[in-house]
N, C-alpha and C positions, 0 to 999 in steps of 0.2 A: 504252600497250599493256597489255592485260589480262594478269593473271598466270594461269598454268595450274594454280595450286594452289587447292584447295578450302579456304576459310576456315572455321574452327570457327563453328558456328551459322548458316552460310549455307545456304539451301535449294538443292536440286538445280537447280531451274529458273532461279534467279538466277545460279548459277554457269555454267550452259550458255549463257544469254543474254549473258553478258559475253564469251564466246569465239566463239559461232556465231550464225547467223541464227535468226529465229523459225521458219522452215521446218525447219531442222535439229532444233530443240527438239521441234517437232510430230512429226517422223519418229521421234525417240527415244521419245517418250511413246507413240505409236501402236505401235511395235515392241514395247515392253515390255508394253503392254496385250494384245497378241496373242501373247504367249509367246515372242517372239524374244529372242536374246541381244544385248545392246548392249555394245560395248567401246570404250574410249578409250585411246590410247597415243601414243607418239612414235616417230619415225624419226630416225636420226642419220647425218649425211653421212660420219662416220668409220667406219661399219660396212660400207663397200664401195660399189661403183659402183651397185648397184640402189637401195639406200636413198638414196644421194647424188642419183641422178636424181630420185627422188620428192620430195626436199627442195628442189629448185630451182624449183618452181612451186606455185601454189595451184590446186586443182581440186576438183570434185565429180563423183562417179560415182553415178548414180541409175538403177538397173535394178529389175526385179521381185524379184531375188534379193539385191541388195546396194545399200546406200546408204553412201557414203564421202565425208565432208566433210573435205577436206584443205586448208582455207582458212586455218588458223591457223599462223603462223610459217613459211610457205613463203618462200623468198628467191630 
């Protein structure tokens, strides 16, 4: 299992490729190049039923306005 921590000296692309697909990396790079904000974070099942619901599955949402890769650490 890959760690979600960025190691000192590790480049961004290597870090992302340990966790996500090449497609997700390309989406991130394209979004940044086009001036969009890219965020990475975590949800916790102890934070209530809505976050718990999203923690129980792995999924990708890909629309014109939003790309969400929630394939890491779903259970």
